[in-house]
Biopython code that builds the backbone (N, CA, C, O; Angstrom):
import numpy as np
from Bio.PDB.StructureBuilder import StructureBuilder

atoms = [
    (1, "LYS", "N", (60.328, 2.620, 72.520)),
    (1, "LYS", "CA", (61.020, 2.062, 73.673)),
    (1, "LYS", "C", (62.138, 3.011, 74.138)),
    (1, "LYS", "O", (62.308, 3.240, 75.335)),
    (2, "ARG", "N", (62.883, 3.549, 73.193)),
    (2, "ARG", "CA", (63.981, 4.452, 73.570)),
    (2, "ARG", "C", (63.468, 5.713, 74.245)),
    (2, "ARG", "O", (64.110, 6.235, 75.156)),
    (3, "VAL", "N", (62.322, 6.204, 73.808)),
    (3, "VAL", "CA", (61.739, 7.394, 74.417)),
    (3, "VAL", "C", (61.330, 7.090, 75.855)),
    (3, "VAL", "O", (61.585, 7.890, 76.755)),
    (4, "LEU", "N", (60.711, 5.961, 76.069)),
    (4, "LEU", "CA", (60.279, 5.586, 77.419)),
    (4, "LEU", "C", (61.452, 5.361, 78.360)),
    (4, "LEU", "O", (61.323, 5.566, 79.567)),
    (5, "ASN", "N", (62.574, 4.949, 77.833)),
    (5, "ASN", "CA", (63.748, 4.709, 78.669)),
    (5, "ASN", "C", (64.336, 5.981, 79.265)),
    (5, "ASN", "O", (65.083, 5.916, 80.241)),
    (6, "ASN", "N", (64.008, 7.147, 78.687)),
    (6, "ASN", "CA", (64.590, 8.380, 79.229)),
    (6, "ASN", "C", (63.553, 9.293, 79.883)),
    (6, "ASN", "O", (63.781, 10.495, 80.016)),
    (7, "ILE", "N", (62.431, 8.735, 80.286)),
    (7, "ILE", "CA", (61.401, 9.550, 80.945)),
    (7, "ILE", "C", (61.869, 9.942, 82.345)),
    (7, "ILE", "O", (62.448, 9.135, 83.071)),
    (8, "GLU", "N", (61.607, 11.190, 82.705)),
    (8, "GLU", "CA", (61.961, 11.696, 84.031)),
    (8, "GLU", "C", (60.695, 12.201, 84.714)),
    (8, "GLU", "O", (59.786, 12.718, 84.064)),
    (9, "TYR", "N", (60.651, 12.044, 86.028)),
    (9, "TYR", "CA", (59.498, 12.482, 86.814)),
    (9, "TYR", "C", (59.927, 13.569, 87.804)),
    (9, "TYR", "O", (61.036, 13.558, 88.338)),
    (10, "PHE", "N", (59.004, 14.505, 88.023)),
    (10, "PHE", "CA", (59.242, 15.615, 88.941)),
    (10, "PHE", "C", (57.970, 15.858, 89.746)),
    (10, "PHE", "O", (56.886, 15.405, 89.377)),
    (11, "GLU", "N", (58.125, 16.585, 90.853)),
    (11, "GLU", "CA", (56.985, 16.965, 91.691)),
    (11, "GLU", "C", (56.149, 15.734, 92.083)),
    (11, "GLU", "O", (54.934, 15.690, 91.891)),
    (12, "GLU", "N", (56.844, 14.756, 92.632)),
    (12, "GLU", "CA", (56.207, 13.526, 93.128)),
    (12, "GLU", "C", (55.390, 12.816, 92.047)),
    (12, "GLU", "O", (54.323, 12.270, 92.325)),
    (13, "GLY", "N", (55.896, 12.828, 90.822)),
    (13, "GLY", "CA", (55.262, 12.112, 89.725)),
    (13, "GLY", "C", (54.146, 12.868, 89.023)),
    (13, "GLY", "O", (53.478, 12.309, 88.153)),
    (14, "LYS", "N", (53.932, 14.119, 89.382)),
    (14, "LYS", "CA", (52.871, 14.903, 88.745)),
    (14, "LYS", "C", (53.320, 15.514, 87.413)),
    (14, "LYS", "O", (52.489, 15.911, 86.596)),
    (15, "ILE", "N", (54.628, 15.587, 87.203)),
    (15, "ILE", "CA", (55.185, 16.066, 85.942)),
    (15, "ILE", "C", (56.071, 14.962, 85.372)),
    (15, "ILE", "O", (56.929, 14.417, 86.067)),
    (16, "ALA", "N", (55.852, 14.637, 84.091)),
    (16, "ALA", "CA", (56.698, 13.660, 83.401)),
    (16, "ALA", "C", (57.282, 14.331, 82.163)),
    (16, "ALA", "O", (56.586, 15.054, 81.450)),
    (17, "LEU", "N", (58.558, 14.086, 81.917)),
    (17, "LEU", "CA", (59.262, 14.745, 80.824)),
    (17, "LEU", "C", (60.026, 13.709, 80.010)),
    (17, "LEU", "O", (60.718, 12.851, 80.558)),
    (18, "ILE", "N", (59.886, 13.808, 78.688)),
    (18, "ILE", "CA", (60.687, 12.964, 77.804)),
    (18, "ILE", "C", (61.475, 13.848, 76.844)),
    (18, "ILE", "O", (61.096, 14.979, 76.541)),
    (19, "ARG", "N", (62.575, 13.288, 76.387)),
    (19, "ARG", "CA", (63.497, 14.003, 75.504)),
    (19, "ARG", "C", (63.650, 13.203, 74.214)),
    (19, "ARG", "O", (63.948, 12.009, 74.239)),
    (20, "ILE", "N", (63.440, 13.881, 73.092)),
    (20, "ILE", "CA", (63.678, 13.275, 71.783)),
    (20, "ILE", "C", (64.850, 14.026, 71.190)),
    (20, "ILE", "O", (64.722, 15.166, 70.743)),
    (21, "ASP", "N", (65.989, 13.370, 71.193)),
    (21, "ASP", "CA", (67.232, 14.017, 70.797)),
    (21, "ASP", "C", (67.786, 13.375, 69.536)),
    (21, "ASP", "O", (67.165, 12.490, 68.946)),
    (22, "ASP", "N", (68.957, 13.833, 69.136)),
    (22, "ASP", "CA", (69.578, 13.344, 67.905)),
    (22, "ASP", "C", (69.742, 11.829, 67.884)),
    (22, "ASP", "O", (69.630, 11.218, 66.821)),
    (23, "ASP", "N", (70.006, 11.206, 69.037)),
    (23, "ASP", "CA", (70.191, 9.754, 69.053)),
    (23, "ASP", "C", (68.922, 9.021, 68.632)),
    (23, "ASP", "O", (69.001, 7.926, 68.075)),
    (24, "ILE", "N", (67.765, 9.602, 68.887)),
    (24, "ILE", "CA", (66.500, 9.006, 68.466)),
    (24, "ILE", "C", (66.144, 9.476, 67.060)),
    (24, "ILE", "O", (65.737, 8.672, 66.222)),
    (25, "LEU", "N", (66.295, 10.768, 66.800)),
    (25, "LEU", "CA", (65.929, 11.328, 65.503)),
    (25, "LEU", "C", (66.761, 10.759, 64.358)),
    (25, "LEU", "O", (66.324, 10.781, 63.208)),
    (26, "SER", "N", (67.949, 10.253, 64.658)),
    (26, "SER", "CA", (68.826, 9.722, 63.607)),
    (26, "SER", "C", (68.717, 8.207, 63.429)),
    (26, "SER", "O", (69.506, 7.615, 62.692)),
    (27, "LEU", "N", (67.765, 7.585, 64.085)),
    (27, "LEU", "CA", (67.604, 6.136, 63.936)),
    (27, "LEU", "C", (67.287, 5.791, 62.483)),
    (27, "LEU", "O", (66.473, 6.465, 61.851)),
    (28, "PRO", "N", (67.920, 4.751, 61.951)),
    (28, "PRO", "CA", (67.657, 4.360, 60.559)),
    (28, "PRO", "C", (66.183, 4.000, 60.367)),
    (28, "PRO", "O", (65.593, 3.282, 61.174)),
    (29, "GLY", "N", (65.610, 4.510, 59.296)),
    (29, "GLY", "CA", (64.234, 4.187, 58.950)),
    (29, "GLY", "C", (63.172, 4.983, 59.695)),
    (29, "GLY", "O", (61.981, 4.815, 59.434)),
    (30, "LEU", "N", (63.576, 5.835, 60.606)),
    (30, "LEU", "CA", (62.611, 6.648, 61.358)),
    (30, "LEU", "C", (62.060, 7.740, 60.465)),
    (30, "LEU", "O", (62.817, 8.437, 59.789)),
    (31, "CYS", "N", (60.741, 7.893, 60.459)),
    (31, "CYS", "CA", (60.141, 8.988, 59.702)),
    (31, "CYS", "C", (59.284, 9.823, 60.638)),
    (31, "CYS", "O", (59.005, 9.426, 61.770)),
    (32, "GLU", "N", (58.876, 10.975, 60.155)),
    (32, "GLU", "CA", (58.103, 11.925, 60.957)),
    (32, "GLU", "C", (56.836, 11.284, 61.534)),
    (32, "GLU", "O", (56.465, 11.561, 62.675)),
    (33, "ASP", "N", (56.180, 10.436, 60.756)),
    (33, "ASP", "CA", (54.953, 9.773, 61.221)),
    (33, "ASP", "C", (55.196, 8.898, 62.443)),
    (33, "ASP", "O", (54.292, 8.696, 63.254)),
    (34, "ASP", "N", (56.415, 8.379, 62.578)),
    (34, "ASP", "CA", (56.748, 7.532, 63.726)),
    (34, "ASP", "C", (56.702, 8.311, 65.036)),
    (34, "ASP", "O", (56.553, 7.724, 66.108)),
    (35, "LEU", "N", (56.829, 9.626, 64.948)),
    (35, "LEU", "CA", (56.859, 10.463, 66.141)),
    (35, "LEU", "C", (55.488, 11.019, 66.512)),
    (35, "LEU", "O", (55.330, 11.619, 67.575)),
    (36, "ASP", "N", (54.488, 10.822, 65.637)),
    (36, "ASP", "CA", (53.133, 11.278, 65.937)),
    (36, "ASP", "C", (52.628, 10.607, 67.201)),
    (36, "ASP", "O", (52.804, 9.402, 67.383)),
    (37, "GLY", "N", (52.020, 11.363, 68.051)),
    (37, "GLY", "CA", (51.435, 10.818, 69.265)),
    (37, "GLY", "C", (52.376, 10.728, 70.446)),
    (37, "GLY", "O", (51.932, 10.488, 71.569)),
    (38, "ILE", "N", (53.668, 10.914, 70.219)),
    (38, "ILE", "CA", (54.619, 10.812, 71.335)),
    (38, "ILE", "C", (54.380, 11.913, 72.360)),
    (38, "ILE", "O", (54.616, 11.708, 73.550)),
    (39, "SER", "N", (53.917, 13.072, 71.918)),
    (39, "SER", "CA", (53.672, 14.173, 72.854)),
    (39, "SER", "C", (52.632, 13.820, 73.912)),
    (39, "SER", "O", (52.672, 14.342, 75.026)),
    (40, "ALA", "N", (51.706, 12.938, 73.564)),
    (40, "ALA", "CA", (50.659, 12.543, 74.512)),
    (40, "ALA", "C", (51.143, 11.479, 75.494)),
    (40, "ALA", "O", (50.492, 11.235, 76.510)),
    (41, "LEU", "N", (52.251, 10.859, 75.207)),
    (41, "LEU", "CA", (52.736, 9.731, 76.006)),
    (41, "LEU", "C", (52.990, 10.058, 77.481)),
    (41, "LEU", "O", (52.482, 9.333, 78.336)),
    (42, "PRO", "N", (53.745, 11.104, 77.827)),
    (42, "PRO", "CA", (53.996, 11.349, 79.251)),
    (42, "PRO", "C", (52.718, 11.636, 80.046)),
    (42, "PRO", "O", (52.596, 11.215, 81.196)),
    (43, "ARG", "N", (51.789, 12.335, 79.450)),
    (43, "ARG", "CA", (50.549, 12.680, 80.135)),
    (43, "ARG", "C", (49.651, 11.457, 80.345)),
    (43, "ARG", "O", (48.807, 11.454, 81.241)),
    (44, "SER", "N", (49.828, 10.429, 79.528)),
    (44, "SER", "CA", (48.990, 9.232, 79.632)),
    (44, "SER", "C", (49.367, 8.344, 80.824)),
    (44, "SER", "O", (48.669, 7.372, 81.110)),
    (45, "ILE", "N", (50.443, 8.662, 81.507)),
    (45, "ILE", "CA", (50.891, 7.890, 82.662)),
    (45, "ILE", "C", (50.050, 8.272, 83.881)),
    (45, "ILE", "O", (49.834, 9.453, 84.156)),
    (46, "GLU", "N", (49.590, 7.277, 84.588)),
    (46, "GLU", "CA", (48.733, 7.511, 85.751)),
    (46, "GLU", "C", (49.406, 8.437, 86.765)),
    (46, "GLU", "O", (50.572, 8.252, 87.115)),
    (47, "GLY", "N", (48.659, 9.428, 87.228)),
    (47, "GLY", "CA", (49.152, 10.358, 88.227)),
    (47, "GLY", "C", (49.844, 11.587, 87.668)),
    (47, "GLY", "O", (50.127, 12.526, 88.413)),
    (48, "VAL", "N", (50.122, 11.601, 86.370)),
    (48, "VAL", "CA", (50.818, 12.727, 85.743)),
    (48, "VAL", "C", (49.792, 13.795, 85.348)),
    (48, "VAL", "O", (48.843, 13.511, 84.618)),
    (49, "ASP", "N", (49.989, 15.019, 85.834)),
    (49, "ASP", "CA", (49.135, 16.143, 85.474)),
    (49, "ASP", "C", (49.708, 16.955, 84.322)),
    (49, "ASP", "O", (48.958, 17.561, 83.558)),
    (50, "ILE", "N", (51.030, 16.971, 84.193)),
    (50, "ILE", "CA", (51.674, 17.708, 83.105)),
    (50, "ILE", "C", (52.688, 16.786, 82.424)),
    (50, "ILE", "O", (53.643, 16.317, 83.043)),
    (51, "GLY", "N", (52.456, 16.542, 81.141)),
    (51, "GLY", "CA", (53.395, 15.769, 80.339)),
    (51, "GLY", "C", (54.140, 16.703, 79.401)),
    (51, "GLY", "O", (53.527, 17.495, 78.685)),
    (52, "ILE", "N", (55.456, 16.609, 79.408)),
    (52, "ILE", "CA", (56.295, 17.508, 78.614)),
    (52, "ILE", "C", (57.173, 16.687, 77.679)),
    (52, "ILE", "O", (57.801, 15.712, 78.091)),
    (53, "THR", "N", (57.207, 17.094, 76.419)),
    (53, "THR", "CA", (58.097, 16.476, 75.438)),
    (53, "THR", "C", (59.022, 17.544, 74.887)),
    (53, "THR", "O", (58.563, 18.566, 74.375)),
    (54, "LEU", "N", (60.322, 17.314, 74.989)),
    (54, "LEU", "CA", (61.322, 18.207, 74.409)),
    (54, "LEU", "C", (61.909, 17.506, 73.196)),
    (54, "LEU", "O", (62.502, 16.433, 73.307)),
    (55, "ARG", "N", (61.736, 18.124, 72.046)),
    (55, "ARG", "CA", (62.227, 17.546, 70.798)),
    (55, "ARG", "C", (63.259, 18.472, 70.181)),
    (55, "ARG", "O", (62.982, 19.640, 69.908)),
    (56, "LYS", "N", (64.440, 17.940, 69.967)),
    (56, "LYS", "CA", (65.568, 18.699, 69.407)),
    (56, "LYS", "C", (65.210, 19.244, 68.032)),
    (56, "LYS", "O", (64.626, 18.548, 67.202)),
    (57, "ASN", "N", (65.573, 20.506, 67.807)),
    (57, "ASN", "CA", (65.495, 21.090, 66.469)),
    (57, "ASN", "C", (66.779, 21.887, 66.223)),
    (57, "ASN", "O", (67.704, 21.825, 67.032)),
    (58, "ASN", "N", (66.844, 22.619, 65.141)),
    (58, "ASN", "CA", (68.083, 23.319, 64.775)),
    (58, "ASN", "C", (68.505, 24.393, 65.766)),
    (58, "ASN", "O", (69.698, 24.648, 65.930)),
    (59, "SER", "N", (67.537, 25.026, 66.430)),
    (59, "SER", "CA", (67.876, 26.150, 67.300)),
    (59, "SER", "C", (67.744, 25.850, 68.790)),
    (59, "SER", "O", (68.024, 26.720, 69.615)),
    (60, "GLY", "N", (67.337, 24.676, 69.141)),
    (60, "GLY", "CA", (67.141, 24.334, 70.549)),
    (60, "GLY", "C", (66.166, 23.190, 70.680)),
    (60, "GLY", "O", (66.424, 22.083, 70.208)),
    (61, "TYR", "N", (65.027, 23.462, 71.332)),
    (61, "TYR", "CA", (64.034, 22.416, 71.565)),
    (61, "TYR", "C", (62.624, 22.920, 71.315)),
    (61, "TYR", "O", (62.225, 23.985, 71.786)),
    (62, "LYS", "N", (61.885, 22.123, 70.559)),
    (62, "LYS", "CA", (60.454, 22.329, 70.393)),
    (62, "LYS", "C", (59.812, 21.597, 71.564)),
    (62, "LYS", "O", (60.109, 20.426, 71.802)),
    (63, "ILE", "N", (58.943, 22.271, 72.286)),
    (63, "ILE", "CA", (58.368, 21.697, 73.496)),
    (63, "ILE", "C", (56.865, 21.561, 73.335)),
    (63, "ILE", "O", (56.179, 22.501, 72.932)),
    (64, "SER", "N", (56.365, 20.375, 73.657)),
    (64, "SER", "CA", (54.930, 20.118, 73.671)),
    (64, "SER", "C", (54.526, 19.821, 75.104)),
    (64, "SER", "O", (55.195, 19.065, 75.808)),
    (65, "VAL", "N", (53.430, 20.421, 75.526)),
    (65, "VAL", "CA", (52.926, 20.222, 76.878)),
    (65, "VAL", "C", (51.486, 19.723, 76.779)),
    (65, "VAL", "O", (50.670, 20.300, 76.061)),
    (66, "ARG", "N", (51.188, 18.665, 77.492)),
    (66, "ARG", "CA", (49.835, 18.132, 77.616)),
    (66, "ARG", "C", (49.482, 18.154, 79.089)),
    (66, "ARG", "O", (50.309, 17.814, 79.935)),
    (67, "ALA", "N", (48.244, 18.559, 79.404)),
    (67, "ALA", "CA", (47.885, 18.743, 80.806)),
    (67, "ALA", "C", (46.523, 18.127, 81.132)),
    (67, "ALA", "O", (45.651, 17.995, 80.273)),
    (68, "SER", "N", (46.379, 17.759, 82.392)),
    (68, "SER", "CA", (45.089, 17.294, 82.890)),
    (68, "SER", "C", (44.158, 18.493, 82.997)),
    (68, "SER", "O", (44.576, 19.634, 82.802)),
    (69, "GLU", "N", (42.907, 18.229, 83.306)),
    (69, "GLU", "CA", (41.937, 19.320, 83.410)),
    (69, "GLU", "C", (42.225, 20.256, 84.574)),
    (69, "GLU", "O", (41.685, 21.362, 84.620)),
    (70, "ARG", "N", (43.057, 19.842, 85.509)),
    (70, "ARG", "CA", (43.418, 20.678, 86.667)),
    (70, "ARG", "C", (44.442, 21.754, 86.331)),
    (70, "ARG", "O", (44.584, 22.720, 87.081)),
    (71, "VAL", "N", (45.156, 21.606, 85.221)),
    (71, "VAL", "CA", (46.287, 22.467, 84.890)),
    (71, "VAL", "C", (46.093, 23.055, 83.495)),
    (71, "VAL", "O", (45.449, 22.441, 82.645)),
    (72, "ASP", "N", (46.647, 24.238, 83.261)),
    (72, "ASP", "CA", (46.525, 24.923, 81.971)),
    (72, "ASP", "C", (47.846, 24.831, 81.198)),
    (72, "ASP", "O", (48.816, 25.515, 81.525)),
    (73, "ALA", "N", (47.868, 23.985, 80.181)),
    (73, "ALA", "CA", (49.075, 23.812, 79.361)),
    (73, "ALA", "C", (49.465, 25.101, 78.654)),
    (73, "ALA", "O", (50.653, 25.383, 78.497)),
    (74, "SER", "N", (48.486, 25.888, 78.224)),
    (74, "SER", "CA", (48.813, 27.129, 77.515)),
    (74, "SER", "C", (49.501, 28.133, 78.437)),
    (74, "SER", "O", (50.335, 28.916, 77.983)),
    (75, "ALA", "N", (49.161, 28.118, 79.723)),
    (75, "ALA", "CA", (49.835, 29.005, 80.680)),
    (75, "ALA", "C", (51.290, 28.600, 80.862)),
    (75, "ALA", "O", (52.161, 29.457, 81.007)),
    (76, "VAL", "N", (51.558, 27.293, 80.855)),
    (76, "VAL", "CA", (52.937, 26.805, 80.957)),
    (76, "VAL", "C", (53.743, 27.312, 79.763)),
    (76, "VAL", "O", (54.829, 27.866, 79.932)),
    (77, "CYS", "N", (53.211, 27.121, 78.564)),
    (77, "CYS", "CA", (53.938, 27.504, 77.355)),
    (77, "CYS", "C", (54.013, 29.012, 77.162)),
    (77, "CYS", "O", (54.962, 29.510, 76.557)),
    (78, "ALA", "N", (53.027, 29.743, 77.667)),
    (78, "ALA", "CA", (53.053, 31.203, 77.561)),
    (78, "ALA", "C", (54.270, 31.782, 78.283)),
    (78, "ALA", "O", (54.797, 32.820, 77.883)),
    (79, "GLU", "N", (54.708, 31.117, 79.334)),
    (79, "GLU", "CA", (55.909, 31.558, 80.067)),
    (79, "GLU", "C", (57.151, 31.525, 79.166)),
    (79, "GLU", "O", (58.147, 32.197, 79.437)),
    (80, "CYS", "N", (57.072, 30.735, 78.096)),
    (80, "CYS", "CA", (58.217, 30.578, 77.183)),
    (80, "CYS", "C", (57.917, 31.157, 75.806)),
    (80, "CYS", "O", (58.612, 30.843, 74.839)),
    (81, "GLY", "N", (56.892, 31.999, 75.706)),
    (81, "GLY", "CA", (56.578, 32.643, 74.445)),
    (81, "GLY", "C", (55.708, 31.833, 73.513)),
    (81, "GLY", "O", (55.540, 32.204, 72.351)),
    (82, "GLY", "N", (55.155, 30.743, 73.987)),
    (82, "GLY", "CA", (54.307, 29.897, 73.160)),
    (82, "GLY", "C", (52.850, 30.057, 73.515)),
    (82, "GLY", "O", (52.452, 31.044, 74.134)),
    (83, "GLY", "N", (52.061, 29.086, 73.122)),
    (83, "GLY", "CA", (50.632, 29.136, 73.402)),
    (83, "GLY", "C", (49.953, 27.862, 72.987)),
    (83, "GLY", "O", (50.600, 26.864, 72.670)),
    (84, "GLY", "N", (48.645, 27.908, 72.992)),
    (84, "GLY", "CA", (47.865, 26.738, 72.634)),
    (84, "GLY", "C", (46.544, 26.745, 73.359)),
    (84, "GLY", "O", (45.883, 27.778, 73.464)),
    (85, "HIS", "N", (46.166, 25.595, 73.854)),
    (85, "HIS", "CA", (44.899, 25.411, 74.542)),
    (85, "HIS", "C", (45.158, 24.928, 75.961)),
    (85, "HIS", "O", (46.289, 24.600, 76.320)),
    (86, "LYS", "N", (44.107, 24.888, 76.758)),
    (86, "LYS", "CA", (44.231, 24.460, 78.150)),
    (86, "LYS", "C", (44.827, 23.054, 78.254)),
    (86, "LYS", "O", (45.654, 22.799, 79.129)),
    (87, "GLY", "N", (44.419, 22.155, 77.382)),
    (87, "GLY", "CA", (44.885, 20.766, 77.454)),
    (87, "GLY", "C", (46.162, 20.473, 76.695)),
    (87, "GLY", "O", (46.874, 19.522, 77.019)),
    (88, "ALA", "N", (46.461, 21.283, 75.682)),
    (88, "ALA", "CA", (47.638, 21.020, 74.844)),
    (88, "ALA", "C", (48.206, 22.330, 74.323)),
    (88, "ALA", "O", (47.472, 23.178, 73.815)),
    (89, "ALA", "N", (49.508, 22.488, 74.452)),
    (89, "ALA", "CA", (50.158, 23.723, 74.017)),
    (89, "ALA", "C", (51.605, 23.435, 73.628)),
    (89, "ALA", "O", (52.111, 22.330, 73.827)),
    (90, "GLY", "N", (52.253, 24.448, 73.071)),
    (90, "GLY", "CA", (53.638, 24.261, 72.660)),
    (90, "GLY", "C", (54.413, 25.563, 72.636)),
    (90, "GLY", "O", (53.844, 26.654, 72.665)),
    (91, "CYS", "N", (55.728, 25.415, 72.583)),
    (91, "CYS", "CA", (56.627, 26.554, 72.502)),
    (91, "CYS", "C", (57.977, 26.049, 72.003)),
    (91, "CYS", "O", (58.198, 24.844, 71.877)),
    (92, "THR", "N", (58.861, 26.980, 71.725)),
    (92, "THR", "CA", (60.228, 26.647, 71.349)),
    (92, "THR", "C", (61.166, 27.401, 72.275)),
    (92, "THR", "O", (60.989, 28.593, 72.528)),
    (93, "VAL", "N", (62.166, 26.690, 72.776)),
    (93, "VAL", "CA", (63.179, 27.313, 73.620)),
    (93, "VAL", "C", (64.517, 27.154, 72.910)),
    (93, "VAL", "O", (64.969, 26.037, 72.658)),
    (94, "GLU", "N", (65.136, 28.263, 72.597)),
    (94, "GLU", "CA", (66.416, 28.251, 71.895)),
    (94, "GLU", "C", (67.540, 28.174, 72.917)),
    (94, "GLU", "O", (68.126, 29.185, 73.302)),
    (95, "ALA", "N", (67.821, 26.961, 73.341)),
    (95, "ALA", "CA", (68.840, 26.730, 74.366)),
    (95, "ALA", "C", (69.256, 25.274, 74.312)),
    (95, "ALA", "O", (68.596, 24.444, 73.685)),
    (96, "ALA", "N", (70.363, 24.976, 74.980)),
    (96, "ALA", "CA", (70.795, 23.593, 75.136)),
    (96, "ALA", "C", (69.786, 22.860, 76.022)),
    (96, "ALA", "O", (68.966, 23.485, 76.695)),
    (97, "PHE", "N", (69.857, 21.539, 76.012)),
    (97, "PHE", "CA", (68.850, 20.735, 76.716)),
    (97, "PHE", "C", (68.698, 21.114, 78.182)),
    (97, "PHE", "O", (67.579, 21.353, 78.636)),
    (98, "ASP", "N", (69.780, 21.175, 78.925)),
    (98, "ASP", "CA", (69.669, 21.434, 80.362)),
    (98, "ASP", "C", (68.974, 22.759, 80.649)),
    (98, "ASP", "O", (68.183, 22.851, 81.587)),
    (99, "GLU", "N", (69.257, 23.774, 79.861)),
    (99, "GLU", "CA", (68.626, 25.081, 80.056)),
    (99, "GLU", "C", (67.157, 25.049, 79.629)),
    (99, "GLU", "O", (66.298, 25.588, 80.326)),
    (100, "ALA", "N", (66.868, 24.424, 78.496)),
    (100, "ALA", "CA", (65.479, 24.301, 78.035)),
    (100, "ALA", "C", (64.646, 23.539, 79.060)),
    (100, "ALA", "O", (63.510, 23.911, 79.355)),
    (101, "LYS", "N", (65.218, 22.484, 79.590)),
    (101, "LYS", "CA", (64.537, 21.684, 80.612)),
    (101, "LYS", "C", (64.288, 22.520, 81.870)),
    (101, "LYS", "O", (63.196, 22.472, 82.435)),
    (102, "ARG", "N", (65.268, 23.268, 82.304)),
    (102, "ARG", "CA", (65.122, 24.107, 83.496)),
    (102, "ARG", "C", (64.009, 25.132, 83.305)),
    (102, "ARG", "O", (63.196, 25.351, 84.203)),
    (103, "ILE", "N", (63.978, 25.752, 82.140)),
    (103, "ILE", "CA", (62.991, 26.793, 81.848)),
    (103, "ILE", "C", (61.577, 26.221, 81.841)),
    (103, "ILE", "O", (60.683, 26.772, 82.485)),
    (104, "ILE", "N", (61.369, 25.130, 81.126)),
    (104, "ILE", "CA", (60.013, 24.585, 81.012)),
    (104, "ILE", "C", (59.562, 23.953, 82.328)),
    (104, "ILE", "O", (58.380, 24.018, 82.665)),
    (105, "LEU", "N", (60.470, 23.351, 83.066)),
    (105, "LEU", "CA", (60.086, 22.786, 84.368)),
    (105, "LEU", "C", (59.694, 23.878, 85.357)),
    (105, "LEU", "O", (58.759, 23.700, 86.138)),
    (106, "ALA", "N", (60.391, 24.991, 85.331)),
    (106, "ALA", "CA", (60.028, 26.103, 86.220)),
    (106, "ALA", "C", (58.614, 26.587, 85.905)),
    (106, "ALA", "O", (57.826, 26.843, 86.816)),
    (107, "ALA", "N", (58.295, 26.712, 84.628)),
    (107, "ALA", "CA", (56.956, 27.144, 84.224)),
    (107, "ALA", "C", (55.904, 26.107, 84.613)),
    (107, "ALA", "O", (54.819, 26.462, 85.073)),
    (108, "ALA", "N", (56.222, 24.832, 84.429)),
    (108, "ALA", "CA", (55.279, 23.763, 84.767)),
    (108, "ALA", "C", (55.037, 23.686, 86.271)),
    (108, "ALA", "O", (53.901, 23.512, 86.713)),
    (109, "LYS", "N", (56.095, 23.813, 87.049)),
    (109, "LYS", "CA", (55.953, 23.778, 88.513)),
    (109, "LYS", "C", (55.128, 24.958, 89.011)),
    (109, "LYS", "O", (54.317, 24.813, 89.925)),
    (110, "LYS", "N", (55.338, 26.122, 88.409)),
    (110, "LYS", "CA", (54.576, 27.315, 88.780)),
    (110, "LYS", "C", (53.089, 27.095, 88.514)),
    (110, "LYS", "O", (52.249, 27.404, 89.359)),
    (111, "GLU", "N", (52.769, 26.562, 87.342)),
    (111, "GLU", "CA", (51.362, 26.320, 87.009)),
    (111, "GLU", "C", (50.767, 25.210, 87.856)),
    (111, "GLU", "O", (49.609, 25.298, 88.265)),
    (112, "LEU", "N", (51.534, 24.177, 88.124)),
    (112, "LEU", "CA", (51.047, 23.067, 88.954)),
    (112, "LEU", "C", (50.720, 23.549, 90.364)),
    (112, "LEU", "O", (49.740, 23.105, 90.963)),
    (113, "SER", "N", (51.527, 24.441, 90.886)),
    (113, "SER", "CA", (51.304, 24.940, 92.245)),
    (113, "SER", "C", (49.966, 25.679, 92.368)),
    (113, "SER", "O", (49.383, 25.724, 93.451)),
    (114, "LYS", "N", (49.487, 26.249, 91.286)),
    (114, "LYS", "CA", (48.186, 26.939, 91.290)),
    (114, "LYS", "C", (47.025, 25.965, 91.459)),
    (114, "LYS", "O", (45.960, 26.346, 91.944)),
    (115, "SER", "N", (47.226, 24.700, 91.060)),
    (115, "SER", "CA", (46.131, 23.731, 91.107)),
    (115, "SER", "C", (46.074, 22.958, 92.415)),
    (115, "SER", "O", (45.128, 22.207, 92.653)),
    (116, "LEU", "N", (47.080, 23.137, 93.263)),
    (116, "LEU", "CA", (47.119, 22.370, 94.518)),
    (116, "LEU", "C", (46.354, 23.035, 95.633)),
    (116, "LEU", "O", (46.299, 22.508, 96.744)),
]
sb = StructureBuilder()
sb.init_structure("model")
sb.init_model(0)
sb.init_chain("A")
sb.init_seg("    ")
for serial, (resi, resn, name, xyz) in enumerate(atoms, 1):
    if name == "N":
        sb.init_residue(resn, " ", resi, " ")
    sb.init_atom(name, np.array(xyz, "f"), 0.0, 1.0, " ", f" {name:<3s}", serial, name[0])
structure = sb.get_structure()
């Protein structure tokens, strides 16, 4: 529920982004298994072509990208030094949230524009 409360939409709802930060990671009783599958959540929303999850780590944010068949998730993450597959990819951005968000959104918007 807390993750869904902070979802943000961009590019007329074609990109959805969620943030998993210390306030969520420090919840009592939360374990790693509780976070499984969250990366797929933004992409599962109707109309979303690129779902992005930013998860806080020690050096910045671990980013997971899930994409529809129209978009290449690995191309989005390659812009940030990561990789993966067309439908699912990841990268790490060593920056504060606002900067990490700016970087990954720029890459996602660039890739989305290729599919339009």
